[in-house]
TORMARNU-799270 format. One record per residue (C-alpha): residue in one letter; x, y, z; residue number from 1. Coordinates in steps of 0.5 Angstrom, whole numbers, always signed. Layout:
<sites>
A;X;Y;Z;NUM
...
</sites>
This chain:
<sites>
M;+67;-24;-31;1
K;+69;-23;-23;2
I;+65;-18;-19;3
L;+67;-16;-12;4
Y;+60;-13;-9;5
H;+62;-9;-3;6
H;+56;-6;+2;7
R;+56;-3;+9;8
T;+48;-5;+10;9
R;+45;-9;+15;10
G;+42;-13;+10;11
D;+35;-13;+12;12
G;+29;-9;+9;13
A;+28;-7;+2;14
E;+36;-6;+2;15
G;+37;-14;+3;16
V;+32;-16;-2;17
H;+36;-11;-7;18
I;+43;-14;-5;19
S;+41;-21;-6;20
E;+37;-20;-12;21
I;+42;-16;-16;22
V;+47;-21;-14;23
S;+43;-27;-16;24
A;+42;-24;-23;25
L;+49;-22;-24;26
K;+50;-30;-23;27
G;+45;-32;-27;28
L;+48;-28;-33;29
G;+54;-32;-32;30
H;+59;-28;-27;31
D;+62;-29;-21;32
V;+60;-25;-15;33
E;+64;-24;-9;34
I;+61;-20;-3;35
V;+65;-16;+2;36
C;+60;-14;+8;37
P;+59;-13;+15;38
R;+58;-20;+19;39
S;+52;-18;+21;40
A;+49;-17;+14;41
A;+49;-25;+13;42
R;+41;-26;+15;43
S;+35;-27;+11;44
P;+32;-20;+8;45
G;+25;-18;+10;46
L;+21;-13;+14;47
A;+24;-10;+20;48
S;+22;-14;+26;49
T;+24;-9;+31;50
G;+22;-2;+34;51
T;+15;-2;+35;52
G;+15;+4;+39;53
S;+18;+11;+39;54
N;+26;+10;+40;55
R;+27;+17;+42;56
S;+30;+19;+48;57
A;+34;+24;+52;58
L;+40;+20;+50;59
Q;+38;+20;+42;60
P;+43;+25;+40;61
L;+49;+22;+44;62
K;+47;+15;+40;63
T;+47;+19;+34;64
L;+54;+22;+35;65
A;+57;+15;+37;66
K;+53;+12;+31;67
Q;+56;+17;+26;68
A;+63;+17;+29;69
G;+63;+9;+28;70
E;+61;+10;+21;71
I;+67;+14;+20;72
A;+72;+10;+23;73
Y;+69;+4;+20;74
N;+72;+6;+13;75
I;+79;+3;+16;76
V;+75;-4;+16;77
S;+72;-2;+9;78
F;+79;+0;+6;79
F;+82;-7;+8;80
R;+76;-11;+7;81
V;+76;-9;+0;82
R;+83;-9;-1;83
N;+84;-16;+1;84
G;+78;-18;-3;85
V;+81;-15;-9;86
R;+88;-19;-8;87
K;+84;-25;-7;88
H;+79;-25;-12;89
K;+82;-21;-17;90
P;+75;-18;-20;91
D;+74;-14;-26;92
F;+71;-9;-23;93
I;+68;-7;-16;94
Y;+60;-6;-15;95
E;+59;-1;-9;96
R;+53;+0;-5;97
Y;+53;+8;-3;98
S;+52;+9;+4;99
S;+53;+15;+8;100
L;+60;+17;+10;101
N;+62;+11;+7;102
F;+68;+12;+3;103
G;+73;+6;+4;104
G;+71;+2;-1;105
I;+72;+7;-6;106
A;+79;+9;-4;107
A;+81;+2;-4;108
A;+79;+1;-11;109
K;+83;+7;-13;110
R;+89;+5;-9;111
M;+88;-2;-13;112
G;+87;+1;-20;113
V;+80;-3;-20;114
P;+74;+0;-24;115
V;+69;+2;-19;116
I;+61;+2;-20;117
L;+57;+6;-15;118
E;+50;+4;-14;119
V;+46;+10;-11;120
N;+40;+9;-8;121
A;+40;+16;-4;122
T;+44;+22;-3;123
F;+45;+25;+4;124
A;+48;+32;+2;125
G;+46;+36;-3;126
K;+40;+37;-6;127
F;+36;+32;-3;128
G;+40;+32;+4;129
S;+39;+27;+9;130
R;+33;+25;+13;131
H;+36;+24;+19;132
P;+40;+29;+24;133
V;+47;+30;+21;134
C;+53;+31;+27;135
F;+59;+32;+22;136
P;+56;+36;+16;137
G;+62;+38;+13;138
I;+65;+31;+13;139
L;+59;+28;+10;140
E;+59;+33;+4;141
K;+66;+32;+3;142
T;+66;+24;+3;143
E;+60;+24;-1;144
R;+63;+29;-7;145
Y;+69;+24;-6;146
C;+65;+18;-8;147
L;+61;+21;-13;148
E;+67;+24;-17;149
Q;+72;+18;-16;150
A;+67;+13;-18;151
D;+68;+10;-26;152
G;+60;+9;-27;153
I;+54;+11;-22;154
V;+48;+7;-22;155
A;+42;+12;-20;156
V;+35;+9;-18;157
S;+31;+14;-21;158
H;+32;+20;-26;159
A;+31;+25;-20;160
L;+37;+22;-17;161
R;+41;+22;-23;162
S;+39;+30;-24;163
C;+41;+31;-17;164
I;+48;+27;-18;165
C;+49;+31;-24;166
E;+48;+38;-20;167
R;+54;+36;-16;168
N;+59;+36;-23;169
V;+59;+29;-25;170
A;+59;+28;-32;171
P;+52;+25;-34;172
E;+55;+20;-39;173
R;+58;+17;-33;174
I;+51;+16;-30;175
I;+45;+11;-32;176
V;+38;+10;-29;177
S;+36;+3;-26;178
P;+30;+3;-22;179
N;+28;-3;-17;180
A;+25;-9;-20;181
V;+22;-16;-19;182
N;+24;-23;-20;183
P;+20;-26;-25;184
K;+21;-33;-23;185
R;+19;-31;-16;186
V;+13;-28;-18;187
L;+11;-33;-23;188
E;+12;-39;-18;189
V;+6;-36;-14;190
D;+0;-39;-16;191
R;-4;-32;-15;192
K;-11;-35;-15;193
T;-9;-41;-10;194
A;-5;-36;-6;195
R;-11;-31;-5;196
K;-16;-36;-3;197
S;-11;-40;+2;198
K;-9;-33;+5;199
R;-16;-30;+5;200
N;-18;-36;+9;201
Q;-13;-36;+14;202
L;-14;-29;+15;203
N;-22;-30;+15;204
I;-23;-25;+10;205
R;-29;-26;+5;206
D;-29;-27;-2;207
D;-33;-21;-3;208
E;-29;-16;+1;209
I;-24;-11;-2;210
V;-17;-12;+1;211
V;-13;-5;+1;212
G;-6;-7;+4;213
F;+0;-4;+5;214
V;+7;-7;+6;215
G;+13;-4;+9;216
S;+16;-1;+15;217
L;+11;+3;+20;218
R;+15;+9;+20;219
Q;+12;+16;+19;220
W;+16;+18;+13;221
H;+12;+12;+9;222
G;+6;+16;+10;223
I;+2;+11;+15;224
D;-1;+17;+19;225
F;-4;+20;+13;226
F;-6;+13;+11;227
A;-9;+11;+18;228
D;-13;+18;+17;229
T;-17;+16;+11;230
M;-19;+9;+14;231
V;-26;+11;+17;232
D;-28;+16;+11;233
I;-26;+10;+6;234
L;-30;+5;+10;235
S;-36;+10;+11;236
K;-37;+10;+3;237
N;-35;+2;+2;238
E;-36;-2;+8;239
R;-34;-8;+4;240
V;-27;-5;+5;241
M;-22;-9;+9;242
F;-15;-6;+11;243
L;-9;-11;+11;244
I;-2;-8;+14;245
V;+4;-12;+14;246
G;+10;-9;+17;247
R;+13;-6;+24;248
G;+16;+0;+26;249
E;+16;+6;+31;250
Y;+9;+8;+29;251
E;+6;+2;+30;252
D;+3;+4;+37;253
E;+1;+10;+34;254
L;-3;+7;+29;255
R;-6;+2;+34;256
Q;-9;+8;+38;257
R;-12;+11;+31;258
I;-15;+5;+29;259
A;-18;+4;+36;260
S;-20;+11;+37;261
G;-24;+10;+30;262
G;-27;+4;+32;263
I;-25;+0;+26;264
Q;-21;-5;+29;265
S;-25;-11;+26;266
R;-24;-8;+19;267
V;-16;-7;+20;268
K;-11;-13;+20;269
L;-4;-12;+23;270
L;+0;-18;+21;271
G;+7;-15;+24;272
A;+14;-17;+21;273
V;+14;-23;+16;274
P;+20;-26;+12;275
H;+21;-23;+5;276
S;+19;-30;+2;277
E;+12;-30;+5;278
V;+10;-23;+2;279
Y;+8;-25;-5;280
P;+2;-30;-2;281
I;+0;-24;+3;282
V;+0;-19;-3;283
A;-4;-24;-7;284
A;-10;-23;-2;285
M;-10;-16;-3;286
D;-14;-12;-9;287
I;-11;-5;-8;288
G;-4;-4;-5;289
V;-2;+3;-3;290
M;+4;+7;-2;291
P;+2;+13;+2;292
D;+8;+17;+1;293
S;+15;+17;-1;294
N;+20;+22;-3;295
E;+22;+25;-9;296
F;+28;+21;-11;297
G;+27;+14;-9;298
S;+25;+7;-13;299
P;+19;+4;-9;300
M;+20;-3;-9;301
K;+13;-5;-6;302
I;+9;-2;-12;303
L;+13;-7;-16;304
E;+11;-12;-12;305
Y;+4;-10;-12;306
M;+4;-10;-19;307
G;+7;-17;-20;308
M;+2;-20;-15;309
G;-4;-17;-19;310
C;-6;-12;-14;311
V;-7;-5;-17;312
P;-2;+0;-14;313
V;-4;+6;-11;314
G;+2;+12;-10;315
P;+3;+19;-10;316
R;+4;+24;-15;317
L;+12;+24;-15;318
G;+17;+23;-20;319
P;+20;+16;-19;320
I;+13;+13;-18;321
E;+10;+16;-24;322
E;+16;+13;-28;323
I;+13;+6;-26;324
I;+5;+8;-26;325
E;+2;+10;-32;326
E;-5;+13;-29;327
G;-11;+9;-30;328
V;-7;+3;-34;329
T;-2;+0;-29;330
G;-4;+4;-23;331
K;-7;+10;-20;332
L;-4;+16;-17;333
F;-7;+21;-12;334
D;-4;+28;-10;335
R;+1;+27;-5;336
R;-1;+28;+2;337
N;-8;+30;+0;338
K;-13;+26;+4;339
I;-19;+27;+0;340
S;-15;+25;-7;341
L;-13;+18;-4;342
I;-20;+17;-1;343
N;-23;+18;-8;344
V;-18;+14;-11;345
I;-19;+8;-7;346
V;-27;+8;-6;347
D;-27;+9;-14;348
L;-23;+3;-15;349
S;-26;-1;-9;350
Q;-33;+0;-13;351
N;-31;-1;-20;352
N;-29;-9;-21;353
E;-28;-9;-28;354
Q;-23;-3;-28;355
R;-19;-6;-22;356
H;-19;-12;-25;357
Q;-16;-9;-32;358
I;-11;-5;-29;359
A;-9;-11;-24;360
S;-8;-15;-31;361
N;-4;-9;-34;362
A;+1;-8;-28;363
A;+3;-16;-27;364
E;+4;-16;-35;365
Y;+8;-10;-35;366
V;+13;-11;-29;367
V;+15;-18;-31;368
R;+17;-16;-38;369
F;+20;-9;-37;370
R;+22;-9;-29;371
T;+26;-15;-28;372
W;+33;-15;-24;373
E;+36;-19;-30;374
I;+35;-13;-34;375
N;+38;-9;-28;376
A;+44;-13;-28;377
Q;+45;-13;-36;378
Q;+45;-5;-35;379
I;+51;-6;-30;380
I;+55;-10;-35;381
S;+54;-5;-40;382
L;+56;+0;-36;383
H;+62;-3;-34;384
E;+64;-4;-42;385
Q;+63;+3;-43;386
I;+68;+5;-38;387
L;+73;+0;-41;388
E;+72;+4;-48;389
R;+74;+10;-45;390
P;+81;+13;-45;391
I;+84;+12;-38;392
S;+85;+19;-37;393
K;+77;+20;-37;394
R;+75;+14;-33;395
I;+74;+18;-27;396
</sites>
């Protein structure tokens, strides 16, 4: 089967991992996949490596306006790129990764009469709204509604997001839920014991120290500020804890200041940005992987990566996270933004070796059996088959 994959992302961060892995999984099932995307997306995925301080300025509103106006104008490019891709490759269907204000690919698919499946990782209007300033709210709402209504099938990354889309008058049978996943081959090719020992030696971390880590962009909406505020209290209850932070972002300067003000510089290691290929060996050196905060609709990839490397995942009680973590079995949950709750969970895990090792083992087994990109790719193909079974008049 021939598939045309269209997206308008830069291809860095978790989005780049998602794109490359789902494309590889589809190819692994024997399908031909052609990618249509901005030239700037031709890069290796990894954690964001820019923006170590605040990027706000007096000109920020103008920059935001120019950016969103550019995104609207880019639909002309999207339309012709997808149209030309269809003419050249003659795909059986188009797989589109939804982005704010981006409707050109959907319009081209409809014009060319090719079925289109829309992957939705977030909505920018409606129930969950946008997490950033919106300069053209009317256009955003109309273009998002157009994309959701015109897609022949929709892949949502969480049940919460599926419910949100259904509230926009989209038929439930057109939507499947396919959360983020891991590549078991990449997980299993890492010898966890060897990687753990090697990375700990490299970072001067003793065998008896309990490493509590975070991997991701250092942004406030990831809860880094909240996590930083728990560190002193955790260390006061267990001085063997060592914090390991991987990633960069606009909150990095503030994080360093909080660490310094708490006098815990010797117990926190900041590694900065790393390529995604280096993430697994670093996570293997951790005992506990923390996701300090998230949103009510997203599918957190970092929790799955923690699991794959035999690291106990700890996350807030949010629907998409509770879909992954079974409390006390494959991870631990805390009350969202509750400092005492998070402290108690981490301290308890750090002091209970048997519990920690059992949960880590359960999590590693669970993720390579039930949360793989190959399963996601199979779901996409099944959705396409369901689309073909519908009467033509009911495909949109």
